C-alpha positions as CSV (number, residue, x, y, z in Angstrom):
1,M,46.8,226.8,125.1
2,D,45.6,230.0,127.6
3,H,43.6,232.0,126.0
4,H,44.0,234.5,128.6
5,D,47.5,234.9,127.8
6,P,48.0,238.8,127.8
7,S,51.4,238.3,124.6
8,P,49.5,238.9,121.0
9,G,51.2,236.3,119.5
10,T,48.1,234.0,121.7
11,L,45.9,235.6,119.4
12,F,47.6,234.2,115.8
13,R,47.8,230.6,117.4
14,L,43.9,230.9,118.2
15,R,42.4,232.1,114.9
16,R,44.8,229.2,114.1
17,G,42.9,226.5,115.9
18,A,39.5,228.1,115.2
19,H,40.5,227.5,111.3
20,E,41.7,224.3,112.1
21,F,38.6,223.3,113.5
22,L,36.1,224.6,110.8
23,R,38.7,223.5,108.1
24,R,38.8,219.8,109.6
25,Y,36.0,219.1,112.0
26,A,33.3,221.8,112.3
27,A,31.0,219.7,109.4
28,K,31.4,216.5,111.5
29,A,30.9,218.3,114.8
30,W,27.4,219.6,113.3
31,E,26.0,216.8,111.8
32,H,26.7,214.8,114.9
33,E,23.8,213.6,116.0
34,H,23.5,212.3,120.1
35,N,20.5,211.3,122.3
36,G,18.6,213.4,120.1
37,E,20.5,216.2,120.1
38,R,22.6,218.4,118.0
39,W,24.9,221.4,118.5
40,D,23.0,224.3,118.5
41,L,24.0,226.3,115.4
42,V,22.3,228.7,113.4
43,V,23.1,229.6,109.2
44,P,22.5,232.5,107.1
45,P,20.0,232.4,105.0
46,E,21.7,231.3,101.4
47,V,23.2,228.1,103.6
48,A,19.9,227.1,105.3
49,K,18.5,226.9,101.8
50,L,20.7,224.0,101.0
51,P,20.3,220.4,101.4
52,E,20.9,219.5,104.9
53,R,24.0,216.9,103.6
54,K,25.8,220.0,101.9
55,R,24.8,222.9,104.4
56,Y,27.3,222.0,107.7
57,R,30.1,221.6,104.8
58,A,29.2,225.0,102.7
59,H,28.8,226.9,105.9
60,A,32.4,225.0,107.4
61,R,34.3,226.4,104.4
62,Q,32.6,229.9,104.6
63,E,33.3,230.5,108.1
64,A,37.1,229.5,107.0
65,Q,37.4,232.0,104.4
66,R,35.9,234.8,106.3
67,L,38.9,233.2,109.1
68,A,41.2,233.3,106.2
69,D,40.3,237.3,105.1
70,A,40.2,238.7,108.6
71,A,41.9,241.7,109.7
72,L,43.2,240.9,113.7
73,Y,42.3,243.1,116.5
74,D,43.1,242.3,120.1
75,L,41.6,244.5,123.1
76,D,43.3,244.6,126.6
77,P,41.4,244.8,129.7
78,D,40.9,248.3,130.6
79,A,39.8,248.6,126.3
80,T,37.0,245.7,126.8
81,R,35.6,247.1,130.1
82,H,35.2,250.7,128.1
83,A,33.5,248.7,125.6
84,V,31.2,246.8,127.8
85,Q,30.3,250.1,129.3
86,F,30.0,251.8,125.8
87,G,27.5,248.4,124.2
88,A,26.1,248.7,127.8
89,A,24.9,252.1,127.1
90,I,23.9,251.9,123.4
91,R,21.1,249.2,124.5
92,E,19.9,251.3,127.9
93,H,19.4,254.6,125.9
94,R,17.9,253.0,122.5
95,H,17.4,249.8,122.5
96,H,13.7,250.4,123.7
97,D,13.3,252.6,120.7
98,V,14.2,250.6,118.5
99,T,12.2,247.7,119.0
100,A,9.2,249.7,119.8
101,L,9.0,251.5,116.8
102,A,10.0,248.6,114.9
103,G,6.9,247.1,116.4
104,R,8.8,243.3,117.6
105,P,11.3,242.4,119.6
106,D,14.1,241.0,117.0
107,V,15.6,244.5,116.2
108,V,18.5,246.2,118.0
109,D,19.9,250.1,117.1
110,T,23.4,249.9,115.4
111,L,23.8,253.3,114.9
112,D,24.7,252.5,111.2
113,I,27.9,251.1,112.8
114,Q,30.5,249.4,110.3
115,P,33.2,247.0,111.1
116,P,36.5,248.5,111.1
117,H,36.9,245.9,107.8
118,P,35.0,243.2,106.3
119,A,36.6,240.6,108.2
120,G,38.0,240.1,111.4
121,F,38.9,238.1,114.1
122,L,39.3,239.7,117.8
123,R,39.5,239.7,121.2
124,W,38.4,241.1,124.2
125,R,41.5,240.2,126.7
126,D,39.2,239.6,130.0
127,P,39.3,236.3,131.6
128,G,35.7,237.0,132.4
129,G,34.3,237.8,128.6
130,I,31.7,240.2,127.6
131,S,29.1,237.8,127.8
132,Y,28.5,234.1,128.5
133,N,27.0,231.1,126.4
134,A,24.0,229.3,127.0
135,R,26.3,226.5,129.1
136,G,27.7,229.9,131.1
137,V,31.2,230.3,129.6
138,P,32.2,233.6,129.3
139,I,32.4,234.7,125.5
140,T,35.9,236.5,124.9
141,V,36.3,236.2,120.8
142,C,34.2,236.8,117.7
143,H,34.7,236.6,114.2
144,W,33.0,238.5,111.4
145,G,32.8,238.4,107.4
146,P,30.2,239.3,104.7
147,A,27.4,236.9,103.8
148,A,26.4,236.8,100.2
149,R,25.7,240.6,100.0
150,Q,22.9,239.7,103.1
151,G,24.9,241.6,105.7
152,V,27.7,241.1,108.2
153,W,27.7,237.4,110.1
154,I,29.4,237.7,113.1
155,V,30.0,234.1,115.3
156,W,31.1,234.6,118.9
157,W,33.7,232.1,120.5
158,A,34.3,231.0,123.7
159,D,36.8,229.1,125.7
160,S,37.1,225.9,124.4
161,R,38.5,223.9,128.4
162,A,36.0,225.2,130.0
163,V,32.3,224.3,127.3
164,I,34.0,220.7,127.5
165,K,34.4,220.4,131.7
166,S,31.5,221.3,132.1
167,Y,29.9,218.6,129.8
168,G,32.2,216.3,131.3
169,H,30.3,217.5,135.0
170,E,26.9,216.8,132.8
171,S,28.6,212.9,131.4
172,K,29.9,211.9,135.0
173,G,29.7,208.2,135.2
174,T,28.7,208.0,131.8
175,W,30.7,206.3,128.6
176,A,30.9,209.8,127.4
177,E,33.1,210.9,130.9
178,S,36.1,209.7,128.9
179,V,35.2,210.7,125.3
180,L,34.5,214.7,126.6
181,S,37.5,214.7,128.7
182,V,39.6,218.2,128.1
183,G,42.5,215.7,127.0
184,N,40.8,213.8,124.4
185,A,38.7,216.7,122.8
186,L,40.1,219.6,123.3
187,P,42.8,218.9,119.8
188,F,39.1,218.1,118.2
189,F,37.3,221.8,118.5
190,G,40.4,223.7,119.6
191,P,41.0,226.2,121.7
192,L,38.0,228.1,120.9
193,W,33.8,227.2,121.2
194,Y,32.0,227.9,118.4
195,S,28.6,228.9,120.7
196,D,26.7,232.1,119.3
197,Q,26.2,232.6,115.6
198,Q,24.0,235.7,114.0
199,L,23.8,237.7,110.7
200,I,22.6,241.5,110.8
201,W,21.4,243.0,107.9
202,P,19.1,246.6,107.9
203,Y,15.8,246.0,108.8
204,R,12.6,248.7,107.1
205,D,9.2,247.9,107.7
206,S,8.1,248.6,103.7
207,A,4.9,248.2,104.6
208,P,3.9,249.2,107.3
209,A,0.0,247.9,109.8
210,H,-1.3,250.7,110.1
211,P,-0.9,254.3,106.8
212,T,0.3,256.5,109.4
213,R,3.2,254.0,111.3
214,K,6.9,254.9,110.7
215,P,9.3,252.8,109.3
216,A,11.8,251.2,111.5
217,R,14.6,253.1,111.1
218,P,15.2,255.7,114.3
219,S,16.9,259.1,114.4
220,A,20.0,259.6,115.7
221,P,22.0,262.4,117.6
222,A,24.6,262.4,114.5
223,G,24.2,260.6,111.9
224,D,22.7,257.9,110.4
225,S,20.7,254.7,112.4
226,A,19.9,251.7,111.4
227,A,17.1,249.0,113.0
228,E,18.8,245.1,112.5
229,P,16.7,242.2,113.1
230,I,18.6,239.1,115.2
231,T,17.4,235.9,117.0
232,V,16.1,237.3,120.5
233,D,18.0,236.4,123.1
234,D,18.8,238.4,125.5
235,D,23.0,236.8,125.9
236,V,22.7,238.0,122.2
237,I,21.6,241.3,122.2
238,A,23.9,242.0,125.0
239,Q,26.8,240.3,123.3
240,L,25.9,242.2,119.6
241,Y,25.7,245.8,121.4
242,T,29.7,245.3,123.2
243,T,30.3,244.2,119.5
244,L,29.1,247.2,117.1
245,A,30.7,249.3,120.8
246,T,34.0,247.4,119.8
247,W,33.6,248.7,115.9
248,S,33.0,252.1,117.0
249,L,35.9,251.9,119.4
250,L,38.2,250.9,116.5
251,A,37.4,253.2,113.9
252,D,36.9,256.1,116.8
253,P,39.1,255.5,119.5
254,P,38.0,257.8,122.2
255,T,40.2,259.4,125.1
256,G,42.1,257.3,126.9
257,I,41.8,254.5,124.4
258,H,45.1,254.1,122.2
259,L,45.7,251.5,119.5
260,H,49.0,250.2,118.1
261,H,50.0,247.5,115.2
262,H,51.9,244.5,116.2
263,P,53.9,242.9,113.8
264,P,53.9,239.2,113.0
265,S,57.3,237.0,114.6
266,D,58.9,234.6,112.1
267,A,57.4,231.4,113.5
268,D,53.9,233.0,113.3
269,Q,54.5,233.8,109.5
270,T,55.4,230.2,109.1
271,A,52.9,228.7,111.3
272,D,50.4,231.0,109.5
273,R,51.3,230.4,105.8
274,N,51.4,226.6,106.7
275,A,47.9,226.4,107.7
276,G,47.0,228.2,104.6
277,L,46.6,231.6,105.8
278,T,47.9,235.3,105.3
279,T,49.5,237.2,109.0
280,P,48.4,240.8,109.5
281,A,49.7,242.7,111.9
282,I,47.4,243.0,114.7
283,T,45.9,245.8,115.9
284,I,45.6,246.2,119.9
285,A,43.4,248.6,122.0
286,T,44.6,249.5,125.2
287,T,45.1,252.4,127.4
288,V,48.3,252.4,127.7
289,K,49.8,254.9,125.1
290,T,52.8,252.8,123.4
291,T,55.9,254.9,120.7
292,P,56.9,253.5,117.3
């Protein structure tokens, strides 16, 4: 499956593929250890408290449920570029100030931007993606959902075919070469590769080190603002600011960006029903205005 296919129906197939991986294979993949290495995985705090034998299965079930509950969004290449530029602008103008005010590098300024739906699955329809994962593969999809009232859990997905090929180059001439071939591995991992994960939640400095230090809640030019802790990783920070910008774009489209809804086909409704998924219409962000 080409996940860059501009057809909106591709998004339904991508979600089914991701849901299938989470429901059937993810826990085994995350538990697997090869040469002392495991999947680089972050889990929400309540999941991390579980015994290891239960942790990955619980996380996979929760992730599958987030996809089952997700509203669906698709940004065309021009709308994607707008989101990337807006996210970069937020980062440029606000990130340094919020980290300086918090006195720690692992916060971002969310400007109190909220997701357009409590759970969502979204594609940035650009072959170059919005960022790159640790293997240099473009990030093109994300999903999010609530994490036990602790905040918003976000996962970014990459192109499985490209990731598997990158592993194949490393395993050239070894026993793993055949195992990690696209033909063998793609049915297991699905079209999307579970790449980066992050929980964001409001950060409050309730016990400042100095009496005159202000809490880490910077003021915004309009409305309120929130500083939220994240893992210190430059690519993840970039992905997060682009995701925040995308949520803002979907909630209040700027001039030149138009939203319209694409209803599911009968075939997609049947395929989703067989997979245990509901099938909402896709909200598409584009620079081309369409007529109802």
